[in-house]
mmCIF file of the N, C-alpha and C atoms, coordinates in Angstrom:
data_MODEL
# 
_entry.id   MODEL 
# 
loop_
_atom_site.group_PDB 
_atom_site.id 
_atom_site.type_symbol 
_atom_site.label_atom_id 
_atom_site.label_alt_id 
_atom_site.label_comp_id 
_atom_site.label_asym_id 
_atom_site.label_entity_id 
_atom_site.label_seq_id 
_atom_site.pdbx_PDB_ins_code 
_atom_site.Cartn_x 
_atom_site.Cartn_y 
_atom_site.Cartn_z 
_atom_site.occupancy 
_atom_site.B_iso_or_equiv 
_atom_site.pdbx_formal_charge 
_atom_site.auth_seq_id 
_atom_site.auth_comp_id 
_atom_site.auth_asym_id 
_atom_site.auth_atom_id 
_atom_site.pdbx_PDB_model_num 
ATOM 1   N N  . MET A 1 1  ? 0.841  -1.173 0.000  1.00 0.00 ? 1  MET A N  1 
ATOM 2   C CA . MET A 1 1  ? 0.000  0.000  0.000  1.00 0.00 ? 1  MET A CA 1 
ATOM 3   C C  . MET A 1 1  ? 0.891  1.243  0.000  1.00 0.00 ? 1  MET A C  1 
ATOM 4   N N  . PRO A 1 2  ? 0.636  2.204  -0.872 1.00 0.00 ? 2  PRO A N  1 
ATOM 5   C CA . PRO A 1 2  ? 1.484  3.403  -0.920 1.00 0.00 ? 2  PRO A CA 1 
ATOM 6   C C  . PRO A 1 2  ? 1.298  4.269  0.317  1.00 0.00 ? 2  PRO A C  1 
ATOM 7   N N  . LYS A 1 3  ? 2.397  4.913  0.676  1.00 0.00 ? 3  LYS A N  1 
ATOM 8   C CA . LYS A 1 3  ? 2.350  5.813  1.835  1.00 0.00 ? 3  LYS A CA 1 
ATOM 9   C C  . LYS A 1 3  ? 1.655  7.100  1.457  1.00 0.00 ? 3  LYS A C  1 
ATOM 10  N N  . LYS A 1 4  ? 0.957  7.665  2.433  1.00 0.00 ? 4  LYS A N  1 
ATOM 11  C CA . LYS A 1 4  ? 0.290  8.943  2.206  1.00 0.00 ? 4  LYS A CA 1 
ATOM 12  C C  . LYS A 1 4  ? 1.317  10.064 2.215  1.00 0.00 ? 4  LYS A C  1 
ATOM 13  N N  . LYS A 1 5  ? 1.177  10.969 1.285  1.00 0.00 ? 5  LYS A N  1 
ATOM 14  C CA . LYS A 1 5  ? 2.029  12.150 1.298  1.00 0.00 ? 5  LYS A CA 1 
ATOM 15  C C  . LYS A 1 5  ? 1.476  13.114 2.329  1.00 0.00 ? 5  LYS A C  1 
ATOM 16  N N  . GLU A 1 6  ? 2.383  13.649 3.122  1.00 0.00 ? 6  GLU A N  1 
ATOM 17  C CA . GLU A 1 6  ? 1.938  14.652 4.084  1.00 0.00 ? 6  GLU A CA 1 
ATOM 18  C C  . GLU A 1 6  ? 1.717  15.957 3.367  1.00 0.00 ? 6  GLU A C  1 
ATOM 19  N N  . ASP A 1 7  ? 0.608  16.575 3.653  1.00 0.00 ? 7  ASP A N  1 
ATOM 20  C CA . ASP A 1 7  ? 0.362  17.902 3.102  1.00 0.00 ? 7  ASP A CA 1 
ATOM 21  C C  . ASP A 1 7  ? 1.330  18.873 3.752  1.00 0.00 ? 7  ASP A C  1 
ATOM 22  N N  . THR A 1 8  ? 1.152  20.125 3.482  1.00 0.00 ? 8  THR A N  1 
ATOM 23  C CA . THR A 1 8  ? 2.025  21.116 4.090  1.00 0.00 ? 8  THR A CA 1 
ATOM 24  C C  . THR A 1 8  ? 1.931  20.996 5.610  1.00 0.00 ? 8  THR A C  1 
ATOM 25  N N  . PRO A 1 9  ? 3.049  21.177 6.298  1.00 0.00 ? 9  PRO A N  1 
ATOM 26  C CA . PRO A 1 9  ? 3.014  21.038 7.760  1.00 0.00 ? 9  PRO A CA 1 
ATOM 27  C C  . PRO A 1 9  ? 2.140  22.116 8.394  1.00 0.00 ? 9  PRO A C  1 
ATOM 28  N N  . LYS A 1 10 ? 1.460  21.730 9.440  1.00 0.00 ? 10 LYS A N  1 
ATOM 29  C CA . LYS A 1 10 ? 0.615  22.686 10.158 1.00 0.00 ? 10 LYS A CA 1 
ATOM 30  C C  . LYS A 1 10 ? 1.487  23.665 10.914 1.00 0.00 ? 10 LYS A C  1 
ATOM 31  N N  . ILE A 1 11 ? 1.082  24.911 10.895 1.00 0.00 ? 11 ILE A N  1 
ATOM 32  C CA . ILE A 1 11 ? 1.789  25.965 11.609 1.00 0.00 ? 11 ILE A CA 1 
ATOM 33  C C  . ILE A 1 11 ? 0.874  26.490 12.708 1.00 0.00 ? 11 ILE A C  1 
ATOM 34  N N  . VAL A 1 12 ? 1.457  26.738 13.867 1.00 0.00 ? 12 VAL A N  1 
ATOM 35  C CA . VAL A 1 12 ? 0.715  27.263 15.001 1.00 0.00 ? 12 VAL A CA 1 
ATOM 36  C C  . VAL A 1 12 ? 1.312  28.624 15.344 1.00 0.00 ? 12 VAL A C  1 
ATOM 37  N N  . ARG A 1 13 ? 0.462  29.645 15.421 1.00 0.00 ? 13 ARG A N  1 
ATOM 38  C CA . ARG A 1 13 ? 0.905  30.987 15.826 1.00 0.00 ? 13 ARG A CA 1 
ATOM 39  C C  . ARG A 1 13 ? 0.570  31.164 17.301 1.00 0.00 ? 13 ARG A C  1 
ATOM 40  N N  . ILE A 1 14 ? 1.566  31.516 18.084 1.00 0.00 ? 14 ILE A N  1 
ATOM 41  C CA . ILE A 1 14 ? 1.413  31.642 19.537 1.00 0.00 ? 14 ILE A CA 1 
ATOM 42  C C  . ILE A 1 14 ? 1.713  33.083 19.934 1.00 0.00 ? 14 ILE A C  1 
ATOM 43  N N  . THR A 1 15 ? 0.800  33.687 20.697 1.00 0.00 ? 15 THR A N  1 
ATOM 44  C CA . THR A 1 15 ? 0.968  35.063 21.154 1.00 0.00 ? 15 THR A CA 1 
ATOM 45  C C  . THR A 1 15 ? 0.912  35.090 22.677 1.00 0.00 ? 15 THR A C  1 
ATOM 46  N N  . LEU A 1 16 ? 1.868  35.764 23.290 1.00 0.00 ? 16 LEU A N  1 
ATOM 47  C CA . LEU A 1 16 ? 1.878  35.923 24.744 1.00 0.00 ? 16 LEU A CA 1 
ATOM 48  C C  . LEU A 1 16 ? 0.939  37.077 25.101 1.00 0.00 ? 16 LEU A C  1 
ATOM 49  N N  . VAL A 1 17 ? -0.136 36.782 25.817 1.00 0.00 ? 17 VAL A N  1 
ATOM 50  C CA . VAL A 1 17 ? -1.128 37.812 26.142 1.00 0.00 ? 17 VAL A CA 1 
ATOM 51  C C  . VAL A 1 17 ? -1.166 38.149 27.635 1.00 0.00 ? 17 VAL A C  1 
ATOM 52  N N  . ARG A 1 18 ? -0.498 37.344 28.447 1.00 0.00 ? 18 ARG A N  1 
ATOM 53  C CA . ARG A 1 18 ? -0.411 37.615 29.882 1.00 0.00 ? 18 ARG A CA 1 
ATOM 54  C C  . ARG A 1 18 ? 0.996  37.406 30.362 1.00 0.00 ? 18 ARG A C  1 
ATOM 55  N N  . SER A 1 19 ? 1.430  38.213 31.300 1.00 0.00 ? 19 SER A N  1 
ATOM 56  C CA . SER A 1 19 ? 2.788  38.116 31.809 1.00 0.00 ? 19 SER A CA 1 
ATOM 57  C C  . SER A 1 19 ? 2.951  36.872 32.689 1.00 0.00 ? 19 SER A C  1 
ATOM 58  N N  . PRO A 1 20 ? 4.089  36.184 32.561 1.00 0.00 ? 20 PRO A N  1 
ATOM 59  C CA . PRO A 1 20 ? 4.341  35.028 33.430 1.00 0.00 ? 20 PRO A CA 1 
ATOM 60  C C  . PRO A 1 20 ? 4.838  35.414 34.826 1.00 0.00 ? 20 PRO A C  1 
ATOM 61  N N  . ILE A 1 21 ? 4.955  36.719 35.099 1.00 0.00 ? 21 ILE A N  1 
ATOM 62  C CA . ILE A 1 21 ? 5.371  37.159 36.440 1.00 0.00 ? 21 ILE A CA 1 
ATOM 63  C C  . ILE A 1 21 ? 4.321  36.698 37.445 1.00 0.00 ? 21 ILE A C  1 
ATOM 64  N N  . GLY A 1 22 ? 4.767  36.103 38.509 1.00 0.00 ? 22 GLY A N  1 
ATOM 65  C CA . GLY A 1 22 ? 3.857  35.621 39.543 1.00 0.00 ? 22 GLY A CA 1 
ATOM 66  C C  . GLY A 1 22 ? 3.486  34.157 39.359 1.00 0.00 ? 22 GLY A C  1 
ATOM 67  N N  . TYR A 1 23 ? 3.956  33.535 38.295 1.00 0.00 ? 23 TYR A N  1 
ATOM 68  C CA . TYR A 1 23 ? 3.708  32.115 38.062 1.00 0.00 ? 23 TYR A CA 1 
ATOM 69  C C  . TYR A 1 23 ? 4.995  31.343 38.339 1.00 0.00 ? 23 TYR A C  1 
ATOM 70  N N  . SER A 1 24 ? 4.900  30.037 38.357 1.00 0.00 ? 24 SER A N  1 
ATOM 71  C CA . SER A 1 24 ? 6.050  29.203 38.720 1.00 0.00 ? 24 SER A CA 1 
ATOM 72  C C  . SER A 1 24 ? 7.194  29.340 37.715 1.00 0.00 ? 24 SER A C  1 
ATOM 73  N N  . GLU A 1 25 ? 8.379  29.002 38.165 1.00 0.00 ? 25 GLU A N  1 
ATOM 74  C CA . GLU A 1 25 ? 9.567  29.059 37.305 1.00 0.00 ? 25 GLU A CA 1 
ATOM 75  C C  . GLU A 1 25 ? 9.421  28.111 36.112 1.00 0.00 ? 25 GLU A C  1 
ATOM 76  N N  . ARG A 1 26 ? 8.747  26.994 36.318 1.00 0.00 ? 26 ARG A N  1 
ATOM 77  C CA . ARG A 1 26 ? 8.561  26.045 35.213 1.00 0.00 ? 26 ARG A CA 1 
ATOM 78  C C  . ARG A 1 26 ? 7.713  26.660 34.112 1.00 0.00 ? 26 ARG A C  1 
ATOM 79  N N  . GLN A 1 27 ? 6.678  27.403 34.494 1.00 0.00 ? 27 GLN A N  1 
ATOM 80  C CA . GLN A 1 27 ? 5.835  28.043 33.482 1.00 0.00 ? 27 GLN A CA 1 
ATOM 81  C C  . GLN A 1 27 ? 6.586  29.166 32.784 1.00 0.00 ? 27 GLN A C  1 
ATOM 82  N N  . LYS A 1 28 ? 7.391  29.911 33.527 1.00 0.00 ? 28 LYS A N  1 
ATOM 83  C CA . LYS A 1 28 ? 8.204  30.960 32.917 1.00 0.00 ? 28 LYS A CA 1 
ATOM 84  C C  . LYS A 1 28 ? 9.183  30.350 31.921 1.00 0.00 ? 28 LYS A C  1 
ATOM 85  N N  . ALA A 1 29 ? 9.790  29.225 32.298 1.00 0.00 ? 29 ALA A N  1 
ATOM 86  C CA . ALA A 1 29 ? 10.751 28.558 31.420 1.00 0.00 ? 29 ALA A CA 1 
ATOM 87  C C  . ALA A 1 29 ? 10.062 28.023 30.161 1.00 0.00 ? 29 ALA A C  1 
ATOM 88  N N  . THR A 1 30 ? 8.844  27.554 30.295 1.00 0.00 ? 30 THR A N  1 
ATOM 89  C CA . THR A 1 30 ? 8.099  27.060 29.141 1.00 0.00 ? 30 THR A CA 1 
ATOM 90  C C  . THR A 1 30 ? 7.796  28.187 28.166 1.00 0.00 ? 30 THR A C  1 
ATOM 91  N N  . VAL A 1 31 ? 7.399  29.343 28.691 1.00 0.00 ? 31 VAL A N  1 
ATOM 92  C CA . VAL A 1 31 ? 7.131  30.505 27.842 1.00 0.00 ? 31 VAL A CA 1 
ATOM 93  C C  . VAL A 1 31 ? 8.397  30.900 27.095 1.00 0.00 ? 31 VAL A C  1 
ATOM 94  N N  . ARG A 1 32 ? 9.537  30.916 27.789 1.00 0.00 ? 32 ARG A N  1 
ATOM 95  C CA . ARG A 1 32 ? 10.805 31.271 27.141 1.00 0.00 ? 32 ARG A CA 1 
ATOM 96  C C  . ARG A 1 32 ? 11.196 30.234 26.093 1.00 0.00 ? 32 ARG A C  1 
ATOM 97  N N  . ALA A 1 33 ? 10.952 28.949 26.401 1.00 0.00 ? 33 ALA A N  1 
ATOM 98  C CA . ALA A 1 33 ? 11.289 27.880 25.452 1.00 0.00 ? 33 ALA A CA 1 
ATOM 99  C C  . ALA A 1 33 ? 10.452 27.973 24.179 1.00 0.00 ? 33 ALA A C  1 
ATOM 100 N N  . LEU A 1 34 ? 9.276  28.538 24.289 1.00 0.00 ? 34 LEU A N  1 
ATOM 101 C CA . LEU A 1 34 ? 8.441  28.756 23.108 1.00 0.00 ? 34 LEU A CA 1 
ATOM 102 C C  . LEU A 1 34 ? 8.963  29.916 22.265 1.00 0.00 ? 34 LEU A C  1 
ATOM 103 N N  . GLY A 1 35 ? 9.902  30.690 22.807 1.00 0.00 ? 35 GLY A N  1 
ATOM 104 C CA . GLY A 1 35 ? 10.475 31.812 22.076 1.00 0.00 ? 35 GLY A CA 1 
ATOM 105 C C  . GLY A 1 35 ? 9.795  33.131 22.351 1.00 0.00 ? 35 GLY A C  1 
ATOM 106 N N  . LEU A 1 36 ? 8.998  33.177 23.403 1.00 0.00 ? 36 LEU A N  1 
ATOM 107 C CA . LEU A 1 36 ? 8.260  34.394 23.741 1.00 0.00 ? 36 LEU A CA 1 
ATOM 108 C C  . LEU A 1 36 ? 9.010  35.182 24.807 1.00 0.00 ? 36 LEU A C  1 
ATOM 109 N N  . ARG A 1 37 ? 9.266  36.456 24.524 1.00 0.00 ? 37 ARG A N  1 
ATOM 110 C CA . ARG A 1 37 ? 9.988  37.309 25.463 1.00 0.00 ? 37 ARG A CA 1 
ATOM 111 C C  . ARG A 1 37 ? 9.147  38.482 25.948 1.00 0.00 ? 37 ARG A C  1 
ATOM 112 N N  . ARG A 1 38 ? 8.299  39.020 25.082 1.00 0.00 ? 38 ARG A N  1 
ATOM 113 C CA . ARG A 1 38 ? 7.525  40.221 25.427 1.00 0.00 ? 38 ARG A CA 1 
ATOM 114 C C  . ARG A 1 38 ? 6.034  39.974 25.261 1.00 0.00 ? 38 ARG A C  1 
ATOM 115 N N  . LEU A 1 39 ? 5.242  40.775 25.957 1.00 0.00 ? 39 LEU A N  1 
ATOM 116 C CA . LEU A 1 39 ? 3.796  40.711 25.788 1.00 0.00 ? 39 LEU A CA 1 
ATOM 117 C C  . LEU A 1 39 ? 3.434  41.049 24.346 1.00 0.00 ? 39 LEU A C  1 
ATOM 118 N N  . ASN A 1 40 ? 2.430  40.405 23.842 1.00 0.00 ? 40 ASN A N  1 
ATOM 119 C CA . ASN A 1 40 ? 1.915  40.582 22.485 1.00 0.00 ? 40 ASN A CA 1 
ATOM 120 C C  . ASN A 1 40 ? 2.898  40.168 21.400 1.00 0.00 ? 40 ASN A C  1 
ATOM 121 N N  . GLN A 1 41 ? 3.969  39.495 21.761 1.00 0.00 ? 41 GLN A N  1 
ATOM 122 C CA . GLN A 1 41 ? 4.888  38.963 20.761 1.00 0.00 ? 41 GLN A CA 1 
ATOM 123 C C  . GLN A 1 41 ? 4.284  37.677 20.205 1.00 0.00 ? 41 GLN A C  1 
ATOM 124 N N  . THR A 1 42 ? 4.424  37.483 18.899 1.00 0.00 ? 42 THR A N  1 
ATOM 125 C CA . THR A 1 42 ? 3.884  36.302 18.244 1.00 0.00 ? 42 THR A CA 1 
ATOM 126 C C  . THR A 1 42 ? 5.019  35.515 17.609 1.00 0.00 ? 42 THR A C  1 
ATOM 127 N N  . VAL A 1 43 ? 4.992  34.195 17.788 1.00 0.00 ? 43 VAL A N  1 
ATOM 128 C CA . VAL A 1 43 ? 5.957  33.307 17.153 1.00 0.00 ? 43 VAL A CA 1 
ATOM 129 C C  . VAL A 1 43 ? 5.201  32.214 16.421 1.00 0.00 ? 43 VAL A C  1 
ATOM 130 N N  . GLU A 1 44 ? 5.856  31.598 15.446 1.00 0.00 ? 44 GLU A N  1 
ATOM 131 C CA . GLU A 1 44 ? 5.249  30.502 14.693 1.00 0.00 ? 44 GLU A CA 1 
ATOM 132 C C  . GLU A 1 44 ? 6.090  29.249 14.886 1.00 0.00 ? 44 GLU A C  1 
ATOM 133 N N  . HIS A 1 45 ? 5.411  28.124 15.110 1.00 0.00 ? 45 HIS A N  1 
ATOM 134 C CA . HIS A 1 45 ? 6.072  26.835 15.267 1.00 0.00 ? 45 HIS A CA 1 
ATOM 135 C C  . HIS A 1 45 ? 5.303  25.791 14.465 1.00 0.00 ? 45 HIS A C  1 
ATOM 136 N N  . GLN A 1 46 ? 6.006  24.724 14.084 1.00 0.00 ? 46 GLN A N  1 
ATOM 137 C CA . GLN A 1 46 ? 5.318  23.596 13.451 1.00 0.00 ? 46 GLN A CA 1 
ATOM 138 C C  . GLN A 1 46 ? 4.580  22.824 14.534 1.00 0.00 ? 46 GLN A C  1 
ATOM 139 N N  . ASP A 1 47 ? 3.392  22.370 14.190 1.00 0.00 ? 47 ASP A N  1 
ATOM 140 C CA . ASP A 1 47 ? 2.557  21.636 15.131 1.00 0.00 ? 47 ASP A CA 1 
ATOM 141 C C  . ASP A 1 47 ? 3.136  20.240 15.359 1.00 0.00 ? 47 ASP A C  1 
ATOM 142 N N  . CYS A 1 48 ? 3.303  19.857 16.624 1.00 0.00 ? 48 CYS A N  1 
ATOM 143 C CA . CYS A 1 48 ? 3.757  18.520 16.991 1.00 0.00 ? 48 CYS A CA 1 
ATOM 144 C C  . CYS A 1 48 ? 3.270  18.231 18.413 1.00 0.00 ? 48 CYS A C  1 
ATOM 145 N N  . PRO A 1 49 ? 3.263  16.971 18.806 1.00 0.00 ? 49 PRO A N  1 
ATOM 146 C CA . PRO A 1 49 ? 2.766  16.625 20.142 1.00 0.00 ? 49 PRO A CA 1 
ATOM 147 C C  . PRO A 1 49 ? 3.543  17.301 21.277 1.00 0.00 ? 49 PRO A C  1 
ATOM 148 N N  . THR A 1 50 ? 4.843  17.459 21.121 1.00 0.00 ? 50 THR A N  1 
ATOM 149 C CA . THR A 1 50 ? 5.650  18.109 22.152 1.00 0.00 ? 50 THR A CA 1 
ATOM 150 C C  . THR A 1 50 ? 5.211  19.548 22.339 1.00 0.00 ? 50 THR A C  1 
ATOM 151 N N  . LEU A 1 51 ? 5.017  20.242 21.237 1.00 0.00 ? 51 LEU A N  1 
ATOM 152 C CA . LEU A 1 51 ? 4.566  21.632 21.297 1.00 0.00 ? 51 LEU A CA 1 
ATOM 153 C C  . LEU A 1 51 ? 3.198  21.724 21.946 1.00 0.00 ? 51 LEU A C  1 
ATOM 154 N N  . ARG A 1 52 ? 2.297  20.821 21.597 1.00 0.00 ? 52 ARG A N  1 
ATOM 155 C CA . ARG A 1 52 ? 0.949  20.829 22.173 1.00 0.00 ? 52 ARG A CA 1 
ATOM 156 C C  . ARG A 1 52 ? 0.987  20.663 23.686 1.00 0.00 ? 52 ARG A C  1 
ATOM 157 N N  . GLY A 1 53 ? 1.900  19.844 24.194 1.00 0.00 ? 53 GLY A N  1 
ATOM 158 C CA . GLY A 1 53 ? 2.045  19.671 25.635 1.00 0.00 ? 53 GLY A CA 1 
ATOM 159 C C  . GLY A 1 53 ? 2.490  20.959 26.304 1.00 0.00 ? 53 GLY A C  1 
ATOM 160 N N  . MET A 1 54 ? 3.434  21.650 25.662 1.00 0.00 ? 54 MET A N  1 
ATOM 161 C CA . MET A 1 54 ? 3.917  22.917 26.205 1.00 0.00 ? 54 MET A CA 1 
ATOM 162 C C  . MET A 1 54 ? 2.795  23.948 26.220 1.00 0.00 ? 54 MET A C  1 
ATOM 163 N N  . LEU A 1 55 ? 2.022  23.993 25.143 1.00 0.00 ? 55 LEU A N  1 
ATOM 164 C CA . LEU A 1 55 ? 0.920  24.954 25.062 1.00 0.00 ? 55 LEU A CA 1 
ATOM 165 C C  . LEU A 1 55 ? -0.128 24.689 26.134 1.00 0.00 ? 55 LEU A C  1 
ATOM 166 N N  . ALA A 1 56 ? -0.374 23.428 26.427 1.00 0.00 ? 56 ALA A N  1 
ATOM 167 C CA . ALA A 1 56 ? -1.372 23.077 27.439 1.00 0.00 ? 56 ALA A CA 1 
ATOM 168 C C  . ALA A 1 56 ? -0.946 23.556 28.829 1.00 0.00 ? 56 ALA A C  1 
ATOM 169 N N  . LYS A 1 57 ? 0.361  23.557 29.100 1.00 0.00 ? 57 LYS A N  1 
ATOM 170 C CA . LYS A 1 57 ? 0.860  23.954 30.418 1.00 0.00 ? 57 LYS A CA 1 
ATOM 171 C C  . LYS A 1 57 ? 0.761  25.453 30.661 1.00 0.00 ? 57 LYS A C  1 
ATOM 172 N N  . VAL A 1 58 ? 0.776  26.246 29.586 1.00 0.00 ? 58 VAL A N  1 
ATOM 173 C CA . VAL A 1 58 ? 0.728  27.700 29.756 1.00 0.00 ? 58 VAL A CA 1 
ATOM 174 C C  . VAL A 1 58 ? -0.447 28.309 28.993 1.00 0.00 ? 58 VAL A C  1 
ATOM 175 N N  . ALA A 1 59 ? -1.511 27.555 28.862 1.00 0.00 ? 59 ALA A N  1 
ATOM 176 C CA . ALA A 1 59 ? -2.677 27.998 28.083 1.00 0.00 ? 59 ALA A CA 1 
ATOM 177 C C  . ALA A 1 59 ? -3.300 29.272 28.638 1.00 0.00 ? 59 ALA A C  1 
ATOM 178 N N  . HIS A 1 60 ? -3.153 29.507 29.927 1.00 0.00 ? 60 HIS A N  1 
ATOM 179 C CA . HIS A 1 60 ? -3.734 30.698 30.551 1.00 0.00 ? 60 HIS A CA 1 
ATOM 180 C C  . HIS A 1 60 ? -2.925 31.967 30.261 1.00 0.00 ? 60 HIS A C  1 
ATOM 181 N N  . LEU A 1 61 ? -1.743 31.814 29.654 1.00 0.00 ? 61 LEU A N  1 
ATOM 182 C CA . LEU A 1 61 ? -0.883 32.967 29.368 1.00 0.00 ? 61 LEU A CA 1 
ATOM 183 C C  . LEU A 1 61 ? -0.806 33.308 27.878 1.00 0.00 ? 61 LEU A C  1 
ATOM 184 N N  . ILE A 1 62 ? -1.267 32.397 27.037 1.00 0.00 ? 62 ILE A N  1 
ATOM 185 C CA . ILE A 1 62 ? -1.064 32.557 25.595 1.00 0.00 ? 62 ILE A CA 1 
ATOM 186 C C  . ILE A 1 62 ? -2.370 32.466 24.818 1.00 0.00 ? 62 ILE A C  1 
ATOM 187 N N  . GLU A 1 63 ? -2.282 32.856 23.555 1.00 0.00 ? 63 GLU A N  1 
ATOM 188 C CA . GLU A 1 63 ? -3.370 32.704 22.606 1.00 0.00 ? 63 GLU A CA 1 
ATOM 189 C C  . GLU A 1 63 ? -2.823 31.922 21.418 1.00 0.00 ? 63 GLU A C  1 
ATOM 190 N N  . VAL A 1 64 ? -3.571 30.945 20.935 1.00 0.00 ? 64 VAL A N  1 
ATOM 191 C CA . VAL A 1 64 ? -3.074 30.065 19.877 1.00 0.00 ? 64 VAL A CA 1 
ATOM 192 C C  . VAL A 1 64 ? -3.971 30.174 18.655 1.00 0.00 ? 64 VAL A C  1 
ATOM 193 N N  . GLU A 1 65 ? -3.356 30.339 17.485 1.00 0.00 ? 65 GLU A N  1 
ATOM 194 C CA . GLU A 1 65 ? -4.076 30.342 16.207 1.00 0.00 ? 65 GLU A CA 1 
ATOM 195 C C  . GLU A 1 65 ? -3.489 29.216 15.364 1.00 0.00 ? 65 GLU A C  1 
ATOM 196 N N  . GLU A 1 66 ? -4.357 28.396 14.792 1.00 0.00 ? 66 GLU A N  1 
ATOM 197 C CA . GLU A 1 66 ? -3.886 27.298 13.957 1.00 0.00 ? 66 GLU A CA 1 
ATOM 198 C C  . GLU A 1 66 ? -4.026 27.668 12.491 1.00 0.00 ? 66 GLU A C  1 
ATOM 199 N N  . GLY A 1 67 ? -3.122 27.168 11.694 1.00 0.00 ? 67 GLY A N  1 
ATOM 200 C CA . GLY A 1 67 ? -3.169 27.431 10.262 1.00 0.00 ? 67 GLY A CA 1 
ATOM 201 C C  . GLY A 1 67 ? -2.272 26.450 9.558  1.00 0.00 ? 67 GLY A C  1 
ATOM 202 N N  . SER A 1 68 ? -2.016 26.698 8.286  1.00 0.00 ? 68 SER A N  1 
ATOM 203 C CA . SER A 1 68 ? -1.105 25.842 7.538  1.00 0.00 ? 68 SER A CA 1 
ATOM 204 C C  . SER A 1 68 ? -0.056 26.709 6.872  1.00 0.00 ? 68 SER A C  1 
ATOM 205 N N  . ALA A 1 69 ? 1.074  26.113 6.600  1.00 0.00 ? 69 ALA A N  1 
ATOM 206 C CA . ALA A 1 69 ? 2.169  26.851 5.972  1.00 0.00 ? 69 ALA A CA 1 
ATOM 207 C C  . ALA A 1 69 ? 1.808  27.197 4.543  1.00 0.00 ? 69 ALA A C  1 
ATOM 208 N N  . LEU A 1 70 ? 2.358  28.269 4.055  1.00 0.00 ? 70 LEU A N  1 
ATOM 209 C CA . LEU A 1 70 ? 2.096  28.693 2.685  1.00 0.00 ? 70 LEU A CA 1 
ATOM 210 C C  . LEU A 1 70 ? 2.991  28.016 1.711  1.00 0.00 ? 70 LEU A C  1 
# 
């Protein structure tokens, strides 16, 4: 059976909308690992299970938009 071709990789846009000040060091480190340094900064990452786990841990600090790469 032929393998399925993967379409364009999914891209996730992540925006920091709340400051991590006052939250645990682990949550602050997760925000930094996502590449977010300032409020309202937006970064793009490829969607993967590891990224989804990170997003779930800091969901109260970020906003997520899903899309596909161009």
